[in-house]
Structure formats: C-alpha cells, structure tokens
C-alpha positions as CSV (number, residue, x, y, z in Angstrom):
1,M,81.6,66.7,-76.0
2,S,83.5,64.5,-77.7
3,V,86.7,65.4,-79.9
4,P,87.0,63.5,-83.5
5,D,89.7,60.8,-83.0
6,T,90.5,61.2,-87.1
7,H,94.3,63.2,-86.5
8,A,95.7,60.4,-84.8
9,G,99.7,61.3,-84.9
10,Q,99.0,64.8,-85.5
11,P,100.3,65.6,-81.8
12,R,104.2,64.8,-82.3
13,K,103.5,66.1,-85.8
14,A,102.4,69.6,-84.7
15,A,104.9,69.9,-82.1
16,M,107.3,69.0,-84.5
17,A,106.4,71.4,-87.2
18,A,106.4,74.1,-84.2
19,W,109.6,73.2,-83.6
20,I,110.8,73.5,-86.6
21,G,109.2,76.5,-88.1
22,S,109.5,78.6,-84.9
23,A,113.0,77.6,-85.2
24,L,113.2,78.9,-89.1
25,E,111.2,81.5,-88.2
26,Y,113.0,83.0,-85.3
27,Y,116.9,82.3,-86.9
28,D,115.5,85.3,-89.4
29,F,114.3,87.1,-86.0
30,F,117.1,86.9,-84.5
31,I,119.9,87.5,-86.4
32,Y,118.6,90.9,-86.8
33,G,119.2,91.6,-82.8
34,S,123.4,90.5,-83.2
35,A,123.6,92.4,-86.4
36,A,121.7,95.5,-84.8
37,A,124.4,95.0,-81.8
38,L,128.0,94.8,-84.1
39,I,127.3,95.7,-87.4
40,F,124.4,98.2,-88.2
41,P,125.8,101.2,-85.8
42,E,128.4,101.4,-88.7
43,V,126.4,100.2,-91.6
44,F,123.7,102.0,-91.5
45,F,124.0,105.5,-88.7
46,D,126.4,108.2,-88.0
47,E,129.4,106.9,-87.1
48,S,131.1,110.3,-86.2
49,D,128.7,109.8,-83.1
50,P,129.3,105.8,-81.8
51,A,126.9,106.3,-79.0
52,T,124.4,107.7,-80.3
53,A,124.8,105.7,-83.7
54,T,124.5,102.6,-81.0
55,L,121.4,103.7,-79.4
56,L,119.7,104.0,-83.0
57,S,120.5,100.7,-83.8
58,L,119.0,99.4,-80.8
59,A,116.0,101.1,-81.7
60,T,115.4,99.4,-84.8
61,F,115.6,96.6,-83.1
62,G,112.8,97.3,-80.9
63,V,110.5,99.1,-83.8
64,A,110.1,94.9,-84.5
65,Y,108.2,94.7,-81.4
66,A,105.9,98.1,-81.9
67,A,105.1,96.7,-84.9
68,R,103.7,93.0,-83.2
69,P,100.8,94.5,-81.4
70,V,99.2,95.5,-85.2
71,G,100.0,92.3,-86.5
72,A,98.9,90.4,-83.4
73,L,95.3,92.7,-84.1
74,F,95.2,91.0,-87.8
75,L,96.6,87.9,-87.8
76,G,94.4,86.9,-84.1
77,H,91.5,87.7,-85.8
78,Y,91.7,85.6,-88.7
79,G,93.7,82.7,-87.1
80,D,90.5,82.7,-85.3
81,R,88.2,82.5,-88.7
82,V,89.8,80.1,-90.8
83,G,92.5,78.3,-89.1
84,R,95.5,78.4,-87.2
85,K,97.7,76.3,-90.2
86,K,97.1,79.1,-92.6
87,I,98.9,81.9,-90.3
88,M,101.8,79.4,-89.5
89,V,102.3,79.4,-93.4
90,F,101.9,83.1,-94.0
91,T,103.9,83.9,-91.2
92,L,106.7,82.0,-92.3
93,I,107.2,83.1,-96.1
94,L,107.1,87.2,-94.6
95,M,109.8,86.5,-92.6
96,G,111.6,85.1,-95.0
97,I,110.8,87.7,-97.8
98,S,111.2,90.3,-95.7
99,T,114.5,89.6,-93.9
100,F,116.3,88.7,-97.2
101,L,115.2,92.3,-98.1
102,I,117.2,93.3,-95.6
103,G,120.0,91.7,-96.8
104,C,119.6,93.9,-100.1
105,L,119.6,97.1,-98.5
106,P,122.0,100.0,-99.1
107,T,123.8,101.2,-96.9
108,R,124.4,105.2,-95.5
109,D,127.3,105.6,-97.3
110,Q,125.6,104.6,-100.7
111,V,121.8,106.3,-100.4
112,G,122.5,108.0,-97.1
113,T,119.6,108.6,-94.5
114,L,117.6,106.5,-96.7
115,A,119.2,103.2,-95.4
116,P,117.6,103.5,-92.4
117,V,114.2,104.3,-93.1
118,L,114.4,100.8,-95.5
119,L,115.7,99.2,-92.8
120,V,112.9,100.2,-90.7
121,L,110.1,99.2,-93.1
122,C,111.6,95.4,-93.6
123,R,112.1,95.3,-89.6
124,V,108.5,96.2,-89.5
125,L,107.2,93.4,-91.7
126,Q,109.3,90.9,-89.7
127,G,107.2,92.1,-86.6
128,I,104.1,91.7,-88.1
129,S,105.3,88.1,-89.0
130,A,106.0,87.3,-85.8
131,A,103.5,88.8,-84.4
132,G,100.9,85.1,-85.3
133,E,104.3,83.3,-85.3
134,Q,104.2,81.9,-81.8
135,A,100.2,82.4,-81.2
136,S,99.2,80.4,-84.5
137,A,102.0,77.3,-83.4
138,N,101.0,77.5,-79.6
139,S,97.1,77.1,-80.4
140,M,98.0,74.4,-82.8
141,T,100.2,72.6,-80.8
142,L,97.9,72.4,-77.8
143,E,94.5,71.7,-79.8
144,H,96.4,68.6,-81.0
145,A,97.9,67.9,-77.9
146,P,96.8,64.7,-74.9
147,P,95.0,66.6,-72.5
148,H,97.7,66.0,-69.6
149,R,100.5,66.3,-71.9
150,R,100.1,70.0,-72.9
151,G,102.6,71.3,-71.4
152,F,104.9,69.2,-72.8
153,F,104.3,69.7,-76.1
154,T,103.1,73.4,-76.5
155,S,106.8,73.8,-75.3
156,F,108.3,72.4,-78.7
157,T,107.3,76.3,-79.7
158,L,109.7,78.0,-77.4
159,S,112.6,75.4,-77.7
160,G,112.0,75.8,-81.6
161,T,112.7,79.8,-81.2
162,Q,115.0,78.9,-79.1
163,G,117.1,76.5,-81.9
164,G,116.5,79.9,-83.9
165,Q,118.1,82.0,-81.8
166,L,121.0,79.0,-81.5
167,L,121.5,78.6,-85.2
168,A,121.3,82.6,-85.3
169,T,124.4,83.3,-83.0
170,L,126.2,80.0,-84.7
171,V,125.8,81.6,-88.3
172,F,127.5,85.1,-86.9
173,I,130.5,83.5,-85.0
174,P,132.4,83.0,-88.2
175,I,130.8,86.0,-89.6
176,A,132.0,88.3,-86.6
177,A,135.6,86.6,-87.2
178,L,136.0,88.2,-91.0
179,P,138.2,91.0,-91.4
180,E,136.6,94.2,-90.8
181,G,136.6,95.3,-94.1
182,Q,134.5,92.4,-95.7
183,L,132.4,92.2,-92.6
184,M,131.2,95.5,-93.2
185,S,131.0,95.3,-96.4
186,W,129.5,91.9,-97.4
187,G,129.7,89.8,-94.8
188,W,127.2,90.3,-92.7
189,R,124.6,90.2,-95.0
190,V,124.8,86.7,-95.8
191,P,123.0,85.4,-92.9
192,F,119.9,87.5,-94.2
193,W,120.3,86.0,-97.7
194,V,119.9,82.4,-96.4
195,S,116.1,83.1,-95.2
196,V,115.0,82.4,-98.7
197,A,116.2,78.7,-97.7
198,V,114.3,79.4,-94.2
199,A,111.0,80.2,-96.4
200,V,111.0,77.3,-98.7
201,V,112.0,74.4,-96.1
202,G,109.2,75.6,-94.0
203,Y,106.1,76.0,-96.4
204,V,106.8,72.7,-97.2
205,I,107.1,71.5,-93.8
206,R,103.8,73.7,-92.4
207,R,101.0,73.0,-95.6
208,K,100.9,69.2,-94.6
209,L,100.2,69.7,-91.4
210,D,96.0,69.0,-90.6
211,E,94.4,71.9,-88.9
212,T,93.4,70.9,-85.5
213,P,90.2,69.4,-84.6
214,A,89.0,71.5,-81.5
215,F,89.0,74.2,-84.0
216,E,87.5,71.9,-87.1
217,Q,84.9,71.1,-84.2
218,Q,84.3,74.6,-83.1
219,A,83.7,75.5,-86.6
220,A,81.3,72.8,-87.5
221,T,79.0,72.9,-84.4
222,E,79.0,76.2,-82.9
223,G,80.9,78.0,-85.6
224,V,83.9,80.4,-85.6
225,V,83.4,83.9,-84.3
226,R,82.8,86.8,-86.4
227,L,84.6,89.5,-84.3
228,P,87.1,87.5,-82.0
229,L,88.5,91.2,-80.6
230,A,84.8,92.0,-79.4
231,V,84.3,88.5,-77.4
232,L,87.7,88.2,-76.1
233,L,87.7,92.3,-74.6
234,R,84.2,90.7,-73.2
235,E,84.6,87.6,-72.2
236,H,88.4,87.8,-71.1
237,W,89.6,90.5,-70.8
238,A,91.7,90.2,-67.5
239,D,93.3,87.7,-68.7
240,V,94.5,89.3,-71.4
241,L,95.8,91.9,-68.8
242,R,97.2,88.8,-67.5
243,V,99.2,87.7,-70.4
244,I,100.1,90.8,-71.0
245,G,102.0,91.2,-67.6
246,G,103.3,87.7,-67.9
247,A,104.9,88.5,-71.4
248,L,107.2,91.5,-69.3
249,V,109.3,88.8,-68.8
250,A,110.7,88.1,-72.2
251,S,112.7,91.5,-71.1
252,V,115.1,89.3,-69.4
253,S,115.9,87.6,-73.3
254,T,116.0,91.1,-75.1
255,I,118.2,92.1,-72.8
256,F,120.7,89.5,-72.8
257,T,120.9,88.7,-76.4
258,V,121.3,92.7,-77.3
259,W,121.9,94.4,-74.7
260,A,124.5,92.4,-72.8
261,L,126.1,92.0,-76.4
262,S,126.6,94.9,-76.8
263,Y,128.0,95.9,-73.4
264,A,130.2,93.0,-73.0
265,T,132.1,93.8,-76.8
266,S,132.0,97.8,-76.0
267,D,135.1,99.9,-75.2
268,S,134.4,99.2,-71.7
269,V,134.5,95.9,-70.9
270,G,136.6,94.7,-73.9
271,M,135.2,91.3,-74.3
272,D,135.8,89.3,-77.7
273,K,133.0,89.2,-80.3
274,S,132.6,85.8,-80.7
275,S,133.6,84.9,-77.4
276,M,130.9,86.8,-76.4
277,L,128.2,85.4,-78.9
278,W,129.4,82.0,-77.8
279,V,128.1,82.4,-74.5
280,G,124.8,83.1,-76.1
281,A,124.9,79.7,-78.1
282,L,126.0,77.7,-75.3
283,A,123.5,79.3,-73.3
284,N,120.7,78.6,-75.8
285,L,121.7,75.3,-76.6
286,V,121.2,74.6,-72.8
287,A,118.2,75.5,-72.6
288,L,117.1,73.2,-75.6
289,G,117.2,70.5,-73.1
290,A,115.7,72.8,-70.1
291,I,112.4,73.8,-71.5
292,P,111.1,70.5,-72.7
293,L,112.1,69.1,-69.0
294,W,110.3,72.6,-67.1
295,A,107.1,72.1,-69.2
296,T,107.1,68.7,-68.2
297,L,107.2,69.2,-64.6
298,S,104.3,71.9,-64.9
299,D,102.4,69.3,-66.2
300,R,102.9,67.4,-62.8
301,I,102.9,70.1,-60.5
302,G,101.1,72.9,-62.4
303,R,101.9,76.1,-64.6
304,R,101.9,78.4,-62.0
305,P,104.6,77.7,-59.7
306,V,107.4,76.9,-62.3
307,F,106.4,80.8,-64.3
308,L,106.6,82.2,-60.6
309,A,110.1,80.3,-60.4
310,G,111.6,81.6,-64.0
311,A,110.0,85.1,-63.7
312,A,111.5,85.3,-59.9
313,G,114.7,83.7,-60.3
314,S,115.5,85.9,-63.8
315,A,115.4,88.8,-61.3
316,V,118.4,87.6,-59.4
317,T,120.6,85.9,-62.1
318,M,120.4,88.2,-64.8
319,F,121.9,90.9,-61.9
320,L,124.5,88.4,-61.5
321,Y,125.1,88.1,-65.3
322,L,125.6,91.4,-65.5
323,W,127.6,91.8,-63.1
324,A,130.1,89.0,-64.1
325,I,130.3,90.8,-67.8
326,S,131.9,93.9,-65.4
327,T,134.3,92.0,-63.9
328,G,135.7,91.4,-67.6
329,S,136.0,87.4,-66.5
330,Y,134.9,85.4,-69.7
331,P,134.8,81.7,-67.4
332,L,132.1,83.5,-65.0
333,T,130.1,85.1,-67.5
334,L,129.9,82.0,-69.5
335,L,129.1,80.2,-66.6
336,L,126.7,82.8,-65.1
337,G,125.2,83.1,-68.6
338,V,124.5,79.4,-69.0
339,V,122.9,79.2,-65.5
340,A,120.7,82.8,-65.5
341,F,119.1,82.2,-69.8
342,G,119.7,78.6,-70.1
343,V,118.3,77.3,-66.8
344,V,116.1,79.7,-64.8
345,Y,114.9,81.9,-67.7
346,S,114.1,78.7,-69.3
347,A,111.2,77.8,-66.9
348,A,108.9,80.8,-67.4
349,N,109.8,80.3,-71.2
350,G,109.0,77.1,-71.4
351,V,105.7,77.1,-69.6
352,W,104.2,80.5,-71.0
353,P,102.9,78.6,-74.1
354,S,100.5,76.0,-72.2
355,F,99.8,78.6,-69.6
356,Y,98.4,81.3,-71.8
357,G,96.8,79.4,-74.1
358,E,94.9,77.5,-71.3
359,M,93.5,81.0,-70.2
360,F,91.2,81.2,-73.3
361,S,88.4,78.8,-75.2
362,T,89.0,77.7,-78.9
363,R,87.3,80.1,-80.8
364,V,89.7,83.2,-79.1
365,R,92.7,81.5,-78.3
366,L,94.9,82.7,-80.8
367,S,94.0,85.9,-81.1
368,G,94.2,85.9,-76.8
369,M,97.9,84.5,-76.9
370,A,98.8,87.2,-79.8
371,I,97.0,90.3,-78.8
372,G,98.1,89.9,-74.9
373,T,102.0,88.2,-75.6
374,Q,102.2,91.1,-78.2
375,I,101.7,93.8,-76.5
376,G,103.8,92.3,-74.0
377,F,106.3,91.6,-76.4
378,A,107.0,95.3,-77.6
379,V,107.5,96.7,-74.4
380,A,110.2,93.8,-74.1
381,G,111.5,94.9,-77.6
382,F,112.2,98.6,-76.6
383,A,113.9,97.6,-73.1
384,V,116.8,97.7,-74.9
385,T,116.6,101.2,-75.7
386,F,115.7,101.7,-72.5
387,A,118.4,100.1,-70.9
388,A,121.1,101.7,-73.1
389,Q,119.8,105.0,-72.2
390,I,119.9,103.9,-67.9
391,A,123.3,102.7,-69.0
392,G,124.5,106.4,-68.8
393,P,126.7,108.3,-71.3
394,D,129.6,105.5,-71.3
395,G,127.1,102.9,-71.6
396,D,128.9,101.0,-68.4
397,D,126.1,101.3,-65.5
398,W,125.0,98.0,-65.9
399,S,123.4,98.0,-62.0
400,A,121.0,100.4,-63.1
401,V,120.1,98.1,-66.5
402,A,119.8,95.1,-63.8
403,L,117.5,96.8,-61.8
404,F,115.2,98.0,-64.4
405,T,115.2,94.1,-65.8
406,A,114.6,93.4,-62.2
407,A,111.4,95.6,-62.3
408,L,110.3,94.6,-65.4
409,C,109.8,90.7,-63.5
410,V,107.3,92.0,-61.2
411,P,104.6,92.5,-63.5
412,P,104.8,88.4,-64.4
413,V,105.1,87.5,-60.8
414,V,101.7,89.2,-60.1
415,A,100.5,87.9,-63.4
416,A,101.1,84.4,-62.3
417,L,100.1,84.6,-58.7
418,S,96.3,86.4,-59.8
419,A,96.1,83.8,-62.3
420,R,94.2,80.6,-61.8
421,E,95.7,76.7,-62.2
422,T,94.8,75.2,-65.5
423,A,97.1,72.2,-66.1
424,K,94.2,69.7,-65.4
425,V,91.2,71.4,-66.6
426,P,90.1,69.3,-70.2
427,T,90.9,70.7,-73.2
428,E,87.2,71.5,-73.7
429,Q,87.0,73.0,-71.1
430,L,89.4,75.9,-70.7
431,G,88.3,79.2,-71.0
432,E,85.0,78.1,-70.4
433,R,83.5,79.3,-66.4
434,T,81.0,80.5,-64.9
435,A,81.1,83.7,-62.6
436,G,82.8,82.4,-59.5
437,Q,83.5,78.7,-60.2
438,A,86.5,77.7,-61.4
439,P,86.5,74.8,-64.0
440,Q,87.0,71.3,-62.4
441,P,90.0,69.3,-63.0
442,A,90.1,66.5,-65.6
443,K,91.6,63.0,-64.2
444,A,94.7,62.4,-65.6
445,A,95.1,60.0,-68.6
446,A,96.9,56.9,-67.9
C-alpha cells in the first residue's frame, strides 16, 4: 500500500502548525490553572473560609478534565469521519471564545453564587475544546511524518503544550506582581482577554494545512467508518485501556502546576507568588528542549523504555520537589522543579503522542487517542482536588500528596510494560495485526 507523495513538505508544516496551535490553545487552558491557585478563591468564592474557597477553586480546575471525555466522544467521532484539520480549527475557536468569556465574568461580590456557576460553564467549554486538540494535532503530525521519525514530529504537539504553559506563566508573573487591589479587580482578567488574538492567529495557521495522506487514502479506498467508537471498542479495547492508564501520568503535571504552586505560596510555606511562577517558567523552558530530544531517542531505542523512564522517574522526583518546597529553600525548589518537570517528566510527556497514536489504525486513531487520553486526563485533573483534601486541614501534608502522585504513576508503568513496541512499524500497518502475531518492523529509512 503506497502513500501519495502529493504532500511534500507537509511533515514540517504539520509539526509547526501543531506546535503553534497547541501553544496558543494551552496558553488559554493553563492561565486558568494559575488563576485557580492564586486569584479565584478570593474573586469567585467565599473569602470567609479560605481553605474551602481554595478547595472549590481547584475543583473548578478539574471540571474541565471531567468534560474532556464527553468532548472526546464527540470530537473523536467527527475527527475520524471528516478529518483531522476541521477538528483542529474548531477546537481553537471554541477555546478562544470560552477563555475570553472567563475574563468578562462578574465576581461573587457582584452577582453572588451565579459567578462560580458561570465560571464552571466556561471551564466546561475549555475542557471540550482541549479534548479534541491534542488528539487531532497528534494524528495530523503522526500521519504526515516519515515512518522513522514519527516520535520526533509528534513531539511538537507536546512541546507546543509546554510552550503554551510557559507563555501562560510568563503572562501571570507581572500580573501577580500588581498591587492587590488592581490584581483582584481587573488585572487577572487581562490574560483571558488576550485569547481573542490567540484564536485569530491559530485559525490563520491551521486553515492552510493539508489533510493527512493517510486519512485521504483511507477515505478514498476503504471509506471512513460510520461508527468509529464501535470499531474502536471491538478491535482496540485493550489499547484504549492502556492509553487510559498511561494518561494518568498527567497527574504529575497538574500537581506540579496547580497544587504545588498553591502549597508553596500558602501561609505554611510563604514563598513569593512571582518567584514560584518562575519555577514553572524555567521548568517549561527546559522541557521545550528536552521533549524533542526524548522523542528522538524513542525513534532509536523505542517508545516503551523512554516512557517508562519518565513515568517511574516522575514518581521519585516529584517527591523530592515537594520536599524541597516544604524546606522553604527557593534555590533547592527551583533546581528540583526543573529536574522533575523539565527533564524527567518530559520523557513520558514527549513520547506519549507517538506511543499512543501508534496503537491505533488510521480509521479510529483520533477516537482512540481522544477517548483514552481524556478519560485518564479527567482523573489527572481532579488529582489537584484530591491532593488538597489529602494534604489535611492545614494543607501542608506534602508527603501524603507525594505518595498519592507516585501511586498515580503506577498505572502508566503497567500500561507501558504491557504494550507492544511500535517505533519501527510502517505507518500503514499501525494498529493492524492478526491474533497472536505482532506487526513486522519496517526497515529504517536512510
């Protein structure tokens, strides 16, 4: 089965579109995390009970993750029927609108309990958008990439995600430094309003991208599947379970980004907000370089060993990072934060786009990735809320949170150990196997 060569030059174009689009979309998604930890407890919830206000604010962060499996069912279905490109454009527009609306919301002092209700509704729309973003961008880059470099090219989606998180953090550093009155009145709204420009730029970039040759060939020969979900659950149910288990490694990201930030800036530790935001910024900056390097290594030695190193290593390094915060030592916190999130976690984070995508055939790839990842990510999103409860009434039991995070790294390890190695399998043979027989590896291209 040959793939048409009418898409010359598209692998790099697809990778850059995935990078820029994911960076812009996840800028929107992650500014909410910073706001949920630093701003929303006072703006949208009852200030008379700070602990409960913080818990409820972190719960709204997790609401988007709860909405993502629902969005995955819808967007995965249409992505496997109408193509990757249309879903990529749709998700950016939806994210831009919902994020802009958050910046326009009235506060609790203005409209009472209606304020957090509206906040949750906007957060749900963010979650639906995010559900289709990574799966469609990963499918696009994987199906455009040369077979022997799929790991490298698909990693651009995740390095774009880290770029968006870096941008969100950098935007919040000067915002967090505003006088308290200005910060709580109008300052926190500015990063959300910028999302209008985000949506426009992303639309211009993605609408010029070609559909993938693999999807076009599937549609022209065998045709698209009427019910991708039915085929997915019949032929790939075990791989969906592996992706769900593997996606729990995202708990490391949410604990690092939200709970650790809230803990470090709490009264029990007392670190400066802007200083802690710089920890996240530098860790994400390092991740931008580490992710493609780990992905390139996976093209050489395989997906499984690199993913395993990232998942197992994160269980250890997150414990060290939270311990460093508890000591109150900022240099130690900065160092271990960069190592834990920028280097070690990037091994799993940079490889999963190819690792998960290669488990499925073209006709159900977007559905498989979207549904599997978003169910796992839903658990990861609420890991922040669970962590806030596990940390005790004073919110300072960091060791319990560290053990909780380590426990959530176990399913990803099991998923990787049970998965097939697919780094050398030809693109057109991915997800196609007879019972008891693994696909034959492809010869590396020169």
